[in-house]
A tleap script that builds the chain and sets N, CA, C and O, in Angstrom:
source leaprc.protein.ff14SB
mol = sequence {
  NMET ASN SER GLY ASN SER ALA PRO THR ASN
  ALA THR GLN THR LYS GLU ARG LEU TYR ALA
  GLN LEU ALA MET SER LEU GLY ARG THR SER
  ARG ALA ILE SER GLN THR ALA ASP LEU CYS
  GLU GLN LEU GLN VAL GLU LEU ASN ALA MET
  ARG ILE PHE SER GLY LEU ASP ALA ALA LYS
  PHE MET THR ILE ALA ALA GLN LEU ASN PRO
  ALA GLY GLU VAL ASP GLU ALA VAL GLU GLU
  GLY CLYS
}
set mol.1.N position { -83.197 18.586 -75.039 }
set mol.1.CA position { -81.982 18.552 -74.257 }
set mol.1.C position { -81.696 19.935 -73.698 }
set mol.1.O position { -82.149 20.955 -74.217 }
set mol.2.N position { -80.936 19.927 -72.631 }
set mol.2.CA position { -80.576 21.196 -71.997 }
set mol.2.C position { -79.455 21.860 -72.770 }
set mol.2.O position { -78.476 21.217 -73.149 }
set mol.3.N position { -79.606 23.132 -72.995 }
set mol.3.CA position { -78.521 23.876 -73.627 }
set mol.3.C position { -77.680 24.509 -72.532 }
set mol.3.O position { -78.088 24.509 -71.371 }
set mol.4.N position { -76.530 25.042 -72.869 }
set mol.4.CA position { -75.625 25.638 -71.898 }
set mol.4.C position { -76.197 26.857 -71.216 }
set mol.4.O position { -75.731 27.215 -70.134 }
set mol.5.N position { -77.193 27.519 -71.803 }
set mol.5.CA position { -77.747 28.749 -71.242 }
set mol.5.C position { -79.014 28.530 -70.431 }
set mol.5.O position { -79.562 29.489 -69.887 }
set mol.6.N position { -79.490 27.308 -70.335 }
set mol.6.CA position { -80.757 27.074 -69.632 }
set mol.6.C position { -80.552 27.179 -68.125 }
set mol.6.O position { -79.439 27.045 -67.617 }
set mol.7.N position { -81.646 27.420 -67.435 }
set mol.7.CA position { -81.592 27.534 -65.975 }
set mol.7.C position { -81.224 26.174 -65.385 }
set mol.7.O position { -81.576 25.133 -65.939 }
set mol.8.N position { -80.514 26.192 -64.259 }
set mol.8.CA position { -80.116 24.908 -63.661 }
set mol.8.C position { -81.347 24.122 -63.204 }
set mol.8.O position { -82.318 24.691 -62.706 }
set mol.9.N position { -81.284 22.841 -63.381 }
set mol.9.CA position { -82.408 21.994 -62.983 }
set mol.9.C position { -82.379 21.772 -61.475 }
set mol.9.O position { -81.396 22.083 -60.802 }
set mol.10.N position { -83.457 21.237 -60.970 }
set mol.10.CA position { -83.558 20.945 -59.550 }
set mol.10.C position { -82.465 19.961 -59.125 }
set mol.10.O position { -81.888 20.103 -58.047 }
set mol.11.N position { -82.180 18.968 -59.968 }
set mol.11.CA position { -81.145 17.980 -59.663 }
set mol.11.C position { -79.769 18.639 -59.601 }
set mol.11.O position { -78.949 18.300 -58.748 }
set mol.12.N position { -79.523 19.581 -60.508 }
set mol.12.CA position { -78.238 20.289 -60.511 }
set mol.12.C position { -78.082 21.129 -59.253 }
set mol.12.O position { -77.014 21.157 -58.641 }
set mol.13.N position { -79.154 21.813 -58.873 }
set mol.13.CA position { -79.101 22.624 -57.648 }
set mol.13.C position { -78.859 21.743 -56.423 }
set mol.13.O position { -78.085 22.097 -55.534 }
set mol.14.N position { -79.521 20.609 -56.390 }
set mol.14.CA position { -79.346 19.678 -55.270 }
set mol.14.C position { -77.912 19.165 -55.225 }
set mol.14.O position { -77.297 19.090 -54.161 }
set mol.15.N position { -77.385 18.811 -56.409 }
set mol.15.CA position { -76.010 18.319 -56.477 }
set mol.15.C position { -75.038 19.384 -55.988 }
set mol.15.O position { -74.132 19.078 -55.213 }
set mol.16.N position { -75.207 20.619 -56.424 }
set mol.16.CA position { -74.306 21.693 -56.009 }
set mol.16.C position { -74.427 21.971 -54.513 }
set mol.16.O position { -73.430 22.253 -53.848 }
set mol.17.N position { -75.648 21.891 -53.987 }
set mol.17.CA position { -75.852 22.090 -52.548 }
set mol.17.C position { -75.139 20.988 -51.761 }
set mol.17.O position { -74.501 21.254 -50.742 }
set mol.18.N position { -75.256 19.757 -52.243 }
set mol.18.CA position { -74.602 18.639 -51.559 }
set mol.18.C position { -73.078 18.746 -51.642 }
set mol.18.O position { -72.379 18.423 -50.681 }
set mol.19.N position { -72.565 19.197 -52.787 }
set mol.19.CA position { -71.115 19.401 -52.904 }
set mol.19.C position { -70.641 20.502 -51.957 }
set mol.19.O position { -69.563 20.400 -51.371 }
set mol.20.N position { -71.445 21.552 -51.807 }
set mol.20.CA position { -71.089 22.630 -50.878 }
set mol.20.C position { -71.086 22.109 -49.442 }
set mol.20.O position { -70.201 22.448 -48.656 }
set mol.21.N position { -72.083 21.281 -49.102 }
set mol.21.CA position { -72.112 20.684 -47.765 }
set mol.21.C position { -70.905 19.777 -47.545 }
set mol.21.O position { -70.308 19.773 -46.469 }
set mol.22.N position { -70.555 19.017 -48.565 }
set mol.22.CA position { -69.392 18.141 -48.474 }
set mol.22.C position { -68.118 18.947 -48.275 }
set mol.22.O position { -67.265 18.582 -47.466 }
set mol.23.N position { -67.992 20.044 -49.015 }
set mol.23.CA position { -66.806 20.895 -48.880 }
set mol.23.C position { -66.708 21.469 -47.468 }
set mol.23.O position { -65.622 21.507 -46.889 }
set mol.24.N position { -67.830 21.914 -46.912 }
set mol.24.CA position { -67.823 22.446 -45.543 }
set mol.24.C position { -67.470 21.348 -44.542 }
set mol.24.O position { -66.715 21.574 -43.596 }
set mol.25.N position { -68.020 20.173 -44.761 }
set mol.25.CA position { -67.743 19.049 -43.865 }
set mol.25.C position { -66.268 18.660 -43.919 }
set mol.25.O position { -65.653 18.398 -42.885 }
set mol.26.N position { -65.704 18.622 -45.117 }
set mol.26.CA position { -64.279 18.301 -45.254 }
set mol.26.C position { -63.402 19.375 -44.615 }
set mol.26.O position { -62.359 19.067 -44.039 }
set mol.27.N position { -63.822 20.627 -44.715 }
set mol.27.CA position { -63.083 21.714 -44.064 }
set mol.27.C position { -63.094 21.566 -42.555 }
set mol.27.O position { -62.064 21.736 -41.903 }
set mol.28.N position { -64.262 21.247 -41.995 }
set mol.28.CA position { -64.354 21.025 -40.539 }
set mol.28.C position { -63.507 19.830 -40.124 }
set mol.28.O position { -62.821 19.869 -39.102 }
set mol.29.N position { -63.559 18.766 -40.925 }
set mol.29.CA position { -62.770 17.573 -40.624 }
set mol.29.C position { -61.284 17.892 -40.660 }
set mol.29.O position { -60.526 17.440 -39.802 }
set mol.30.N position { -60.872 18.661 -41.644 }
set mol.30.CA position { -59.467 19.046 -41.754 }
set mol.30.C position { -59.023 19.854 -40.542 }
set mol.30.O position { -57.940 19.625 -40.004 }
set mol.31.N position { -59.857 20.801 -40.109 }
set mol.31.CA position { -59.523 21.599 -38.919 }
set mol.31.C position { -59.465 20.718 -37.675 }
set mol.31.O position { -58.586 20.888 -36.831 }
set mol.32.N position { -60.399 19.780 -37.563 }
set mol.32.CA position { -60.418 18.886 -36.402 }
set mol.32.C position { -59.174 18.001 -36.376 }
set mol.32.O position { -58.596 17.774 -35.313 }
set mol.33.N position { -58.767 17.508 -37.527 }
set mol.33.CA position { -57.561 16.677 -37.602 }
set mol.33.C position { -56.331 17.500 -37.252 }
set mol.33.O position { -55.445 17.022 -36.543 }
set mol.34.N position { -56.272 18.719 -37.738 }
set mol.34.CA position { -55.150 19.601 -37.419 }
set mol.34.C position { -55.092 19.885 -35.922 }
set mol.34.O position { -54.020 19.857 -35.316 }
set mol.35.N position { -56.253 20.160 -35.333 }
set mol.35.CA position { -56.306 20.418 -33.891 }
set mol.35.C position { -55.899 19.167 -33.111 }
set mol.35.O position { -55.181 19.265 -32.116 }
set mol.36.N position { -56.347 18.005 -33.553 }
set mol.36.CA position { -55.979 16.755 -32.893 }
set mol.36.C position { -54.476 16.524 -32.977 }
set mol.36.O position { -53.862 16.091 -32.002 }
set mol.37.N position { -53.883 16.806 -34.124 }
set mol.37.CA position { -52.433 16.659 -34.271 }
set mol.37.C position { -51.698 17.604 -33.326 }
set mol.37.O position { -50.706 17.215 -32.710 }
set mol.38.N position { -52.176 18.841 -33.208 }
set mol.38.CA position { -51.559 19.796 -32.282 }
set mol.38.C position { -51.673 19.309 -30.842 }
set mol.38.O position { -50.716 19.400 -30.072 }
set mol.39.N position { -52.843 18.792 -30.481 }
set mol.39.CA position { -53.042 18.288 -29.119 }
set mol.39.C position { -52.170 17.068 -28.841 }
set mol.39.O position { -51.659 16.913 -27.732 }
set mol.40.N position { -51.997 16.202 -29.835 }
set mol.40.CA position { -51.124 15.034 -29.668 }
set mol.40.C position { -49.677 15.466 -29.468 }
set mol.40.O position { -48.959 14.888 -28.651 }
set mol.41.N position { -49.253 16.472 -30.206 }
set mol.41.CA position { -47.891 16.989 -30.046 }
set mol.41.C position { -47.712 17.587 -28.653 }
set mol.41.O position { -46.689 17.362 -28.005 }
set mol.42.N position { -48.699 18.343 -28.196 }
set mol.42.CA position { -48.644 18.931 -26.856 }
set mol.42.C position { -48.633 17.831 -25.791 }
set mol.42.O position { -47.903 17.930 -24.804 }
set mol.43.N position { -49.432 16.796 -25.986 }
set mol.43.CA position { -49.470 15.677 -25.049 }
set mol.43.C position { -48.115 14.983 -24.982 }
set mol.43.O position { -47.662 14.607 -23.901 }
set mol.44.N position { -47.469 14.811 -26.124 }
set mol.44.CA position { -46.157 14.171 -26.162 }
set mol.44.C position { -45.142 14.985 -25.371 }
set mol.44.O position { -44.331 14.419 -24.639 }
set mol.45.N position { -45.177 16.302 -25.511 }
set mol.45.CA position { -44.265 17.173 -24.763 }
set mol.45.C position { -44.538 17.054 -23.269 }
set mol.45.O position { -43.607 16.954 -22.469 }
set mol.46.N position { -45.816 17.065 -22.895 }
set mol.46.CA position { -46.173 16.992 -21.479 }
set mol.46.C position { -45.833 15.632 -20.880 }
set mol.46.O position { -45.401 15.559 -19.730 }
set mol.47.N position { -46.020 14.558 -21.636 }
set mol.47.CA position { -45.650 13.234 -21.141 }
set mol.47.C position { -44.142 13.123 -20.948 }
set mol.47.O position { -43.684 12.501 -19.989 }
set mol.48.N position { -43.379 13.712 -21.838 }
set mol.48.CA position { -41.924 13.714 -21.696 }
set mol.48.C position { -41.522 14.484 -20.443 }
set mol.48.O position { -40.638 14.051 -19.703 }
set mol.49.N position { -42.168 15.624 -20.203 }
set mol.49.CA position { -41.875 16.404 -18.996 }
set mol.49.C position { -42.242 15.611 -17.747 }
set mol.49.O position { -41.509 15.638 -16.758 }
set mol.50.N position { -43.371 14.906 -17.785 }
set mol.50.CA position { -43.767 14.085 -16.637 }
set mol.50.C position { -42.746 12.984 -16.382 }
set mol.50.O position { -42.431 12.680 -15.231 }
set mol.51.N position { -42.230 12.387 -17.451 }
set mol.51.CA position { -41.223 11.329 -17.308 }
set mol.51.C position { -39.975 11.878 -16.640 }
set mol.51.O position { -39.412 11.248 -15.745 }
set mol.52.N position { -39.546 13.054 -17.077 }
set mol.52.CA position { -38.349 13.676 -16.501 }
set mol.52.C position { -38.583 14.019 -15.033 }
set mol.52.O position { -37.751 13.709 -14.180 }
set mol.53.N position { -39.720 14.660 -14.738 }
set mol.53.CA position { -39.988 15.064 -13.359 }
set mol.53.C position { -40.186 13.860 -12.445 }
set mol.53.O position { -39.772 13.897 -11.286 }
set mol.54.N position { -40.807 12.801 -12.939 }
set mol.54.CA position { -40.977 11.615 -12.090 }
set mol.54.C position { -39.627 10.968 -11.814 }
set mol.54.O position { -39.404 10.448 -10.720 }
set mol.55.N position { -38.730 10.992 -12.786 }
set mol.55.CA position { -37.371 10.483 -12.564 }
set mol.55.C position { -36.631 11.309 -11.530 }
set mol.55.O position { -35.936 10.766 -10.671 }
set mol.56.N position { -36.783 12.628 -11.613 }
set mol.56.CA position { -36.136 13.500 -10.624 }
set mol.56.C position { -36.714 13.268 -9.233 }
set mol.56.O position { -35.971 13.206 -8.254 }
set mol.57.N position { -38.033 13.141 -9.143 }
set mol.57.CA position { -38.665 12.895 -7.846 }
set mol.57.C position { -38.231 11.551 -7.275 }
set mol.57.O position { -38.000 11.438 -6.071 }
set mol.58.N position { -38.119 10.542 -8.116 }
set mol.58.CA position { -37.665 9.230 -7.645 }
set mol.58.C position { -36.234 9.317 -7.128 }
set mol.58.O position { -35.900 8.718 -6.105 }
set mol.59.N position { -35.392 10.062 -7.833 }
set mol.59.CA position { -34.005 10.226 -7.385 }
set mol.59.C position { -33.953 10.954 -6.048 }
set mol.59.O position { -33.171 10.584 -5.172 }
set mol.60.N position { -34.777 11.984 -5.882 }
set mol.60.CA position { -34.828 12.700 -4.601 }
set mol.60.C position { -35.299 11.768 -3.489 }
set mol.60.O position { -34.732 11.763 -2.396 }
set mol.61.N position { -36.327 10.988 -3.766 }
set mol.61.CA position { -36.864 10.066 -2.775 }
set mol.61.C position { -35.801 9.056 -2.349 }
set mol.61.O position { -35.636 8.790 -1.158 }
set mol.62.N position { -35.087 8.498 -3.315 }
set mol.62.CA position { -34.055 7.508 -2.990 }
set mol.62.C position { -32.914 8.144 -2.205 }
set mol.62.O position { -32.357 7.515 -1.305 }
set mol.63.N position { -32.563 9.381 -2.536 }
set mol.63.CA position { -31.500 10.077 -1.808 }
set mol.63.C position { -31.908 10.315 -0.367 }
set mol.63.O position { -31.127 10.066 0.551 }
set mol.64.N position { -33.120 10.793 -0.161 }
set mol.64.CA position { -33.604 11.050 1.199 }
set mol.64.C position { -33.719 9.743 1.971 }
set mol.64.O position { -33.349 9.681 3.144 }
set mol.65.N position { -34.228 8.701 1.328 }
set mol.65.CA position { -34.349 7.402 1.992 }
set mol.65.C position { -32.979 6.874 2.393 }
set mol.65.O position { -32.830 6.299 3.471 }
set mol.66.N position { -31.985 7.059 1.547 }
set mol.66.CA position { -30.632 6.599 1.867 }
set mol.66.C position { -30.051 7.395 3.029 }
set mol.66.O position { -29.317 6.839 3.846 }
set mol.67.N position { -30.366 8.687 3.119 }
set mol.67.CA position { -29.860 9.505 4.223 }
set mol.67.C position { -30.571 9.170 5.528 }
set mol.67.O position { -29.946 9.158 6.588 }
set mol.68.N position { -31.865 8.899 5.460 }
set mol.68.CA position { -32.625 8.584 6.670 }
set mol.68.C position { -32.372 7.160 7.156 }
set mol.68.O position { -32.456 6.889 8.354 }
set mol.69.N position { -32.072 6.272 6.257 }
set mol.69.CA position { -31.815 4.865 6.585 }
set mol.69.C position { -30.430 4.476 6.086 }
set mol.69.O position { -30.296 3.978 4.968 }
set mol.70.N position { -29.406 4.694 6.889 }
set mol.70.CA position { -28.060 4.288 6.451 }
set mol.70.C position { -28.029 2.792 6.136 }
set mol.70.O position { -28.890 2.039 6.591 }
set mol.71.N position { -27.046 2.371 5.367 }
set mol.71.CA position { -26.975 0.995 4.867 }
set mol.71.C position { -27.007 -0.024 5.996 }
set mol.71.O position { -27.640 -1.069 5.844 }
set mol.72.N position { -26.349 0.236 7.121 }
set mol.72.CA position { -26.334 -0.704 8.242 }
set mol.72.C position { -27.712 -0.913 8.822 }
set mol.72.O position { -28.080 -2.041 9.151 }
set mol.73.N position { -28.486 0.157 8.956 }
set mol.73.CA position { -29.834 0.043 9.513 }
set mol.73.C position { -30.747 -0.738 8.582 }
set mol.73.O position { -31.595 -1.502 9.043 }
set mol.74.N position { -30.586 -0.557 7.301 }
set mol.74.CA position { -31.419 -1.269 6.337 }
set mol.74.C position { -31.138 -2.757 6.425 }
set mol.74.O position { -32.069 -3.563 6.429 }
set mol.75.N position { -29.844 -3.141 6.499 }
set mol.75.CA position { -29.485 -4.553 6.595 }
set mol.75.C position { -30.039 -5.171 7.872 }
set mol.75.O position { -30.543 -6.294 7.842 }
set mol.76.N position { -29.953 -4.450 9.003 }
set mol.76.CA position { -30.469 -4.957 10.273 }
set mol.76.C position { -31.979 -5.136 10.208 }
set mol.76.O position { -32.504 -6.134 10.700 }
set mol.77.N position { -32.684 -4.181 9.607 }
set mol.77.CA position { -34.140 -4.264 9.508 }
set mol.77.C position { -34.549 -5.446 8.643 }
set mol.77.O position { -35.552 -6.102 8.923 }
set mol.78.N position { -33.793 -5.720 7.610 }
set mol.78.CA position { -34.098 -6.852 6.733 }
set mol.78.C position { -33.883 -8.154 7.487 }
set mol.78.O position { -34.693 -9.075 7.383 }
set mol.79.N position { -32.785 -8.238 8.252 }
set mol.79.CA position { -32.499 -9.460 9.007 }
set mol.79.C position { -33.522 -9.676 10.114 }
set mol.79.O position { -33.892 -10.818 10.386 }
set mol.80.N position { -33.992 -8.605 10.761 }
set mol.80.CA position { -34.987 -8.731 11.818 }
set mol.80.C position { -36.322 -9.202 11.255 }
set mol.80.O position { -37.080 -9.890 11.939 }
set mol.81.N position { -36.605 -8.842 10.034 }
set mol.81.CA position { -37.860 -9.229 9.403 }
set mol.81.C position { -37.909 -10.702 9.053 }
set mol.81.O position { -38.991 -11.232 8.800 }
set mol.82.N position { -36.770 -11.382 9.032 }
set mol.82.CA position { -36.726 -12.808 8.658 }
set mol.82.C position { -37.195 -13.691 9.772 }
set mol.82.O position { -37.220 -14.913 9.623 }
savepdb mol mol.pdb
quit
């Protein structure tokens, strides 16, 4: 039997090497997940900004359309189209 002072066996070295590889892989995975979470948070902020800006642009468009086409002209154009 192996005593506590004997040199590590080939199987032990292989096991330790595989555990080291697993630890490195888990570290990379953890960093990737953290980066993905940061990117998702940034995407959420940017999507919110896009929602706000698209709402503002729509309001500007409707305001300009209302100024260029007074209510009477719009009604006449609709009736002519019938």
